[in-house]
Backbone as JSON Lines, residues from 0, in Angstrom:
{"i":0,"aa":"X","n":[-6.93,-3.42,1.11],"ca":[-8.24,-3.35,0.51],"c":[-8.08,-3.2,-1.0]}
{"i":1,"aa":"X","n":[-8.82,-3.97,-1.74],"ca":[-8.77,-3.92,-3.2],"c":[-9.55,-2.71,-3.72]}
{"i":2,"aa":"X","n":[-9.02,-2.08,-4.75],"ca":[-9.72,-0.98,-5.4],"c":[-10.6,-1.55,-6.5]}
{"i":3,"aa":"X","n":[-11.82,-1.05,-6.59],"ca":[-12.76,-1.5,-7.61],"c":[-12.87,-0.45,-8.7]}
{"i":4,"aa":"X","n":[-12.94,-0.9,-9.94],"ca":[-13.05,-0.01,-11.09],"c":[-14.42,-0.15,-11.74]}
{"i":5,"aa":"X","n":[-14.95,0.96,-12.19],"ca":[-16.19,0.92,-12.95],"c":[-15.87,0.46,-14.37]}
{"i":6,"aa":"X","n":[-16.91,0.16,-15.13],"ca":[-16.7,-0.26,-16.52],"c":[-16.05,0.85,-17.32]}
{"i":7,"aa":"X","n":[-16.43,2.08,-17.06],"ca":[-15.83,3.21,-17.76],"c":[-14.33,3.3,-17.46]}
{"i":8,"aa":"X","n":[-13.95,3.07,-16.2],"ca":[-12.53,3.1,-15.83],"c":[-11.77,1.95,-16.49]}
{"i":9,"aa":"X","n":[-12.39,0.77,-16.53],"ca":[-11.76,-0.37,-17.19],"c":[-11.55,-0.06,-18.67]}
{"i":10,"aa":"X","n":[-12.55,0.53,-19.3],"ca":[-12.46,0.91,-20.71],"c":[-11.28,1.85,-20.93]}
{"i":11,"aa":"X","n":[-11.09,2.82,-20.05],"ca":[-9.99,3.76,-20.17],"c":[-8.64,3.06,-20.02]}
{"i":12,"aa":"X","n":[-8.57,2.09,-19.11],"ca":[-7.31,1.4,-18.84],"c":[-6.92,0.49,-20.01]}
{"i":13,"aa":"X","n":[-7.87,-0.31,-20.51],"ca":[-7.53,-1.3,-21.53],"c":[-7.76,-0.81,-22.95]}
{"i":14,"aa":"X","n":[-8.54,0.25,-23.12],"ca":[-8.76,0.81,-24.44],"c":[-9.74,0.04,-25.31]}
{"i":15,"aa":"X","n":[-10.56,-0.81,-24.71],"ca":[-11.55,-1.59,-25.45],"c":[-12.92,-0.97,-25.29]}
{"i":16,"aa":"X","n":[-13.81,-1.25,-26.24],"ca":[-15.19,-0.8,-26.12],"c":[-15.9,-1.62,-25.04]}
{"i":17,"aa":"X","n":[-17.03,-1.1,-24.59],"ca":[-17.83,-1.84,-23.61],"c":[-18.21,-3.21,-24.16]}
{"i":18,"aa":"X","n":[-18.61,-3.25,-25.44],"ca":[-19.04,-4.51,-26.06],"c":[-17.89,-5.51,-26.1]}
{"i":19,"aa":"X","n":[-16.69,-5.05,-26.4],"ca":[-15.55,-5.96,-26.48],"c":[-15.19,-6.49,-25.09]}
{"i":20,"aa":"X","n":[-15.26,-5.65,-24.08],"ca":[-15.03,-6.11,-22.71],"c":[-16.02,-7.21,-22.37]}
{"i":21,"aa":"X","n":[-17.3,-6.99,-22.68],"ca":[-18.33,-8.01,-22.42],"c":[-18.04,-9.3,-23.17]}
{"i":22,"aa":"X","n":[-17.63,-9.17,-24.43],"ca":[-17.34,-10.34,-25.26],"c":[-16.19,-11.15,-24.66]}
{"i":23,"aa":"X","n":[-15.1,-10.48,-24.32],"ca":[-13.95,-11.18,-23.74],"c":[-14.31,-11.85,-22.42]}
{"i":24,"aa":"X","n":[-15.08,-11.15,-21.61],"ca":[-15.5,-11.72,-20.33],"c":[-16.37,-12.96,-20.56]}
{"i":25,"aa":"X","n":[-17.27,-12.88,-21.52],"ca":[-18.12,-14.02,-21.85],"c":[-17.35,-15.22,-22.36]}
{"i":26,"aa":"X","n":[-16.21,-14.95,-23.02],"ca":[-15.33,-16.01,-23.52],"c":[-14.33,-16.47,-22.47]}
{"i":27,"aa":"X","n":[-14.45,-15.94,-21.25],"ca":[-13.56,-16.27,-20.14],"c":[-12.11,-15.88,-20.44]}
{"i":28,"aa":"X","n":[-11.95,-14.77,-21.18],"ca":[-10.62,-14.29,-21.54],"c":[-10.32,-12.94,-20.91]}
{"i":29,"aa":"X","n":[-11.13,-12.55,-19.93],"ca":[-10.99,-11.26,-19.26],"c":[-11.48,-11.44,-17.83]}
{"i":30,"aa":"X","n":[-10.93,-10.7,-16.88],"ca":[-11.38,-10.84,-15.49],"c":[-12.89,-10.61,-15.35]}
{"i":31,"aa":"X","n":[-13.49,-11.36,-14.46],"ca":[-14.93,-11.27,-14.24],"c":[-15.29,-10.1,-13.34]}
{"i":32,"aa":"X","n":[-16.45,-9.56,-13.59],"ca":[-16.96,-8.44,-12.79],"c":[-17.41,-8.93,-11.42]}
{"i":33,"aa":"X","n":[-17.51,-7.99,-10.51],"ca":[-17.98,-8.23,-9.15],"c":[-19.24,-7.41,-8.95]}
{"i":34,"aa":"X","n":[-20.3,-8.04,-8.55],"ca":[-21.55,-7.31,-8.29],"c":[-21.56,-6.79,-6.86]}
{"i":35,"aa":"X","n":[-21.85,-5.52,-6.73],"ca":[-22.0,-4.89,-5.42],"c":[-23.34,-4.16,-5.47]}
{"i":36,"aa":"X","n":[-24.34,-4.77,-4.88],"ca":[-25.69,-4.22,-4.99],"c":[-26.15,-4.31,-6.42]}
{"i":37,"aa":"X","n":[-26.57,-3.19,-6.98],"ca":[-27.04,-3.14,-8.36],"c":[-25.94,-2.75,-9.34]}
{"i":38,"aa":"X","n":[-24.74,-2.49,-8.85],"ca":[-23.64,-2.04,-9.7],"c":[-22.66,-3.17,-9.93]}
{"i":39,"aa":"X","n":[-21.84,-3.01,-10.96],"ca":[-20.78,-3.98,-11.22],"c":[-19.44,-3.25,-11.28]}
{"i":40,"aa":"X","n":[-18.42,-3.94,-10.84],"ca":[-17.07,-3.41,-10.8],"c":[-16.1,-4.5,-11.18]}
{"i":41,"aa":"X","n":[-14.86,-4.09,-11.46],"ca":[-13.77,-5.03,-11.69],"c":[-12.7,-4.73,-10.67]}
{"i":42,"aa":"X","n":[-12.01,-5.77,-10.22],"ca":[-10.94,-5.61,-9.24],"c":[-9.7,-5.1,-9.99]}
{"i":43,"aa":"X","n":[-9.2,-3.95,-9.57],"ca":[-8.09,-3.3,-10.26],"c":[-6.88,-4.22,-10.38]}
{"i":44,"aa":"X","n":[-6.53,-4.94,-9.32],"ca":[-5.35,-5.81,-9.38],"c":[-5.53,-6.93,-10.41]}
{"i":45,"aa":"X","n":[-6.76,-7.4,-10.62],"ca":[-7.01,-8.44,-11.62],"c":[-6.86,-7.87,-13.03]}
{"i":46,"aa":"X","n":[-7.28,-6.64,-13.23],"ca":[-7.1,-5.99,-14.53],"c":[-5.62,-5.77,-14.8]}
{"i":47,"aa":"X","n":[-4.89,-5.3,-13.8],"ca":[-3.45,-5.08,-13.96],"c":[-2.71,-6.39,-14.25]}
{"i":48,"aa":"X","n":[-3.13,-7.47,-13.58],"ca":[-2.52,-8.79,-13.81],"c":[-2.81,-9.26,-15.24]}
{"i":49,"aa":"X","n":[-4.03,-9.03,-15.71],"ca":[-4.41,-9.41,-17.06],"c":[-3.53,-8.66,-18.08]}
{"i":50,"aa":"X","n":[-3.29,-7.38,-17.84],"ca":[-2.42,-6.59,-18.72],"c":[-0.99,-7.13,-18.68]}
{"i":51,"aa":"X","n":[-0.5,-7.45,-17.48],"ca":[0.85,-7.99,-17.34],"c":[1.0,-9.31,-18.1]}
{"i":52,"aa":"X","n":[-0.05,-10.13,-18.09],"ca":[-0.01,-11.4,-18.84],"c":[0.05,-11.14,-20.34]}
{"i":53,"aa":"X","n":[-0.66,-10.14,-20.84],"ca":[-0.6,-9.8,-22.26],"c":[0.81,-9.35,-22.63]}
{"i":54,"aa":"X","n":[1.43,-8.57,-21.76],"ca":[2.8,-8.1,-22.01],"c":[3.76,-9.28,-22.01]}
{"i":55,"aa":"X","n":[3.6,-10.2,-21.06],"ca":[4.46,-11.38,-20.97],"c":[4.31,-12.25,-22.23]}
{"i":56,"aa":"X","n":[3.08,-12.39,-22.73],"ca":[2.86,-13.15,-23.96],"c":[3.6,-12.5,-25.13]}
{"i":57,"aa":"X","n":[3.51,-11.19,-25.22],"ca":[4.19,-10.46,-26.28],"c":[5.71,-10.67,-26.2]}
{"i":58,"aa":"X","n":[6.24,-10.58,-24.99],"ca":[7.68,-10.65,-24.81],"c":[8.23,-12.06,-25.0]}
{"i":59,"aa":"X","n":[7.4,-13.08,-24.84],"ca":[7.87,-14.46,-25.0],"c":[7.79,-14.91,-26.44]}
{"i":60,"aa":"X","n":[7.2,-14.12,-27.3],"ca":[7.07,-14.51,-28.72],"c":[8.31,-14.17,-29.52]}
């Protein structure tokens, strides 16, 4: 079962403001949210994969 993160939890993990998370998502450069009822969440494994890709980009430069 996938763990879902709130926007506040995502902010803590990636260190970005809420507005920047929204901006990146709108630019299709960040994992998309999942709507569950009236709330939104992000899939933890997708956030972790996104972080791993940033690290891989850094290491390949």
